[in-house]
FIMARKOL-810478 format. One line per field, with one value per residue (C-alpha): residue number from 1; residue in three letters; y, z, x. Coordinates in steps of 0.5 Angstrom, whole numbers. Each point is the difference from the previous one (the first is absolute). Layout:
N
resi: (NUM  ...)
resn: (ALA  ...)
v: (Y  ...)
w: (Z  ...)
u: (X  ...)
//
This chain:
165
resi: (1  2  3  4  5  6  7  8  9  10  11  12  13  14  15  16  17  18  19  20  21  22  23  24  25  26  27  28  29  30  31  32  33  34  35  36  37  38  39  40  41  42  43  44  45  46  47  48  49  50  51  52  53  54  55  56  57  58  59  60  61  62  63  64  65  66  67  68  69  70  71  72  73  74  75  76  77  78  79  80  81  82  83  84  85  86  87  88  89  90  91  92  93  94  95  96  97  98  99  100  101  102  103  104  105  106  107  108  109  110  111  112  113  114  115  116  117  118  119  120  121  122  123  124  125  126  127  128  129  130  131  132  133  134  135  136  137  138  139  140  141  142  143  144  145  146  147  148  149  150  151  152  153  154  155  156  157  158  159  160  161  162  163  164  165)
resn: (MET  ARG  ARG  ILE  MET  SER  VAL  LEU  VAL  GLU  ASN  LYS  ALA  GLY  VAL  LEU  ALA  ARG  THR  SER  GLY  LEU  PHE  ALA  ARG  ARG  GLY  PHE  ASN  ILE  GLU  SER  LEU  ALA  VAL  GLY  GLU  THR  GLU  ASP  PRO  THR  VAL  SER  ARG  MET  THR  ILE  VAL  VAL  ASN  GLY  ASP  GLU  ARG  MET  ILE  GLU  GLN  VAL  GLU  LYS  GLN  LEU  ASN  LYS  GLN  ILE  ASP  VAL  ILE  LYS  VAL  LYS  THR  LEU  GLU  ILE  ASP  THR  SER  THR  ARG  ARG  GLU  LEU  VAL  LEU  ILE  LYS  ILE  ASN  ALA  ALA  GLN  GLN  ASN  ARG  GLY  GLU  ILE  ILE  ASP  ILE  CYS  GLN  ILE  MET  LYS  ALA  LYS  ILE  VAL  ASP  MET  SER  HIS  THR  THR  LEU  THR  VAL  GLU  LEU  CYS  ASP  ARG  PRO  GLU  ARG  CYS  ASN  LEU  LEU  LEU  GLU  MET  LEU  THR  SER  TYR  GLY  VAL  ALA  GLU  LEU  ALA  ARG  THR  GLY  MET  VAL  ALA  LEU  GLN  LYS  GLY  SER  GLU  ALA  ILE  ALA  LEU  LYS  LYS)
v: (182  1  -5  0  -7  -2  -5  -4  -3  -3  5  -2  1  0  0  7  -2  -6  3  7  -5  -4  7  2  -7  0  8  3  7  1  7  0  -5  1  -6  0  -5  -2  -1  -7  2  -6  2  6  4  2  5  0  5  -3  2  -5  -3  -6  -5  2  1  -7  -2  3  -2  -7  1  3  -6  -5  4  -4  6  3  -1  3  5  4  6  6  4  8  1  -6  2  5  3  4  3  5  5  5  6  5  6  6  6  7  5  3  -7  -3  2  -3  -7  0  2  -6  -5  3  -2  -7  -1  -1  1  4  -4  4  7  3  7  -2  -7  -2  -8  -2  -7  -3  -7  -1  -3  0  4  5  0  1  6  3  -1  3  6  1  -2  7  3  -5  -7  -1  -7  -5  -7  -4  -7  -3  -2  -4  -3  -4  -3  4  -3  -6  -4  -2  -4  -6  -2  -7  -3)
w: (211  3  4  5  0  5  -2  4  -4  0  0  -6  -7  -5  4  -2  -7  1  4  -5  -6  3  -1  -7  -3  2  -2  7  1  7  2  5  3  6  3  6  5  6  7  -2  -5  -4  -2  -4  0  -7  1  -7  -2  -6  -3  -1  1  6  -5  -3  7  2  -6  1  8  -3  -5  6  5  -6  0  3  3  3  8  1  -4  3  -3  5  0  0  6  4  -2  1  -6  -2  -6  -1  -5  -2  -4  -3  -1  -5  6  -3  6  0  1  5  6  -3  -1  7  3  -4  3  7  0  -3  4  -5  0  -5  -1  -5  -3  -6  -3  -4  3  7  1  5  4  3  3  1  -3  -7  0  4  -5  -6  3  1  -7  -2  4  -3  -7  -2  2  -5  2  -3  2  4  4  4  4  -1  6  6  4  6  3  6  7  3  -5  -5  -6  3  -4  0  -6)
u: (171  7  3  7  3  5  5  5  5  7  6  4  2  -6  -6  -2  1  -4  -6  -1  1  -6  -4  3  -2  -7  -1  -1  3  4  -2  6  5  4  5  4  3  -4  2  3  5  -1  -7  -3  -6  -3  -6  -3  -6  -4  -7  -5  -6  -1  0  7  3  -2  3  7  0  -1  6  4  -1  2  7  5  4  -7  -1  -6  -5  -5  -5  0  -6  1  -4  3  7  6  2  6  4  6  -1  6  -2  4  -4  2  1  1  1  -7  -3  5  -4  -7  4  3  -7  -3  5  -1  -7  1  6  4  8  4  6  4  0  3  -1  -5  -3  -2  -1  -5  -1  -6  -1  -7  -7  0  -6  4  6  -5  -3  7  1  -6  1  7  -1  -2  7  3  3  7  1  -4  2  -5  2  -7  -4  2  -5  -1  -7  -2  0  3  -1  6  1  3  7  -2  -4)
//
C-alpha cells in the first residue's frame, strides 16, 4: 500500500539525514522524498512516499514522532490530498517525429522548455499519475534523460497540519 507522509520538522542542519536514516535503519524504502521550507522559515515540510502495510506505516509514524526535530506527522490519503510532481524528460526528437511529440505535449498540457537539433526537453507539473502517463507516451521516441522531483502534497480543504505538537 502506497502512503504519503507529511512531516513538519525543524528547519536545521542534520534533520533530513536523521529522518531518512530512520527509514534506512528499519529497512523501509523511500519511494519519494521532497523537502522545503514552509510558511514559517524555521519549519520545513517533508513529503515522504513509502510503500508498506498498515502496521509498517504505524511503526514509522511512531518512530518519527519520537524524533526531537519532528513537530508533526500526518499520513495523507490519496483521495483527500492535493498531490503534484515535476518531471523533466529529454526526448530524442528527430525532425520527422517532432510534430508528434509536440502534439502529445499539447494534449497533456506539458511545456517544451528546451530544444536542440536532436532533442526536446519537456516539463510537466501535475499529479504523479499524469506524469507517468506522459512518460509512457514519450518513451517510444527514446528518453535521453529523466529527472523527477518526487511528490509534494497537502491535505485538501481548510484543514491544515498545525505547527504545534
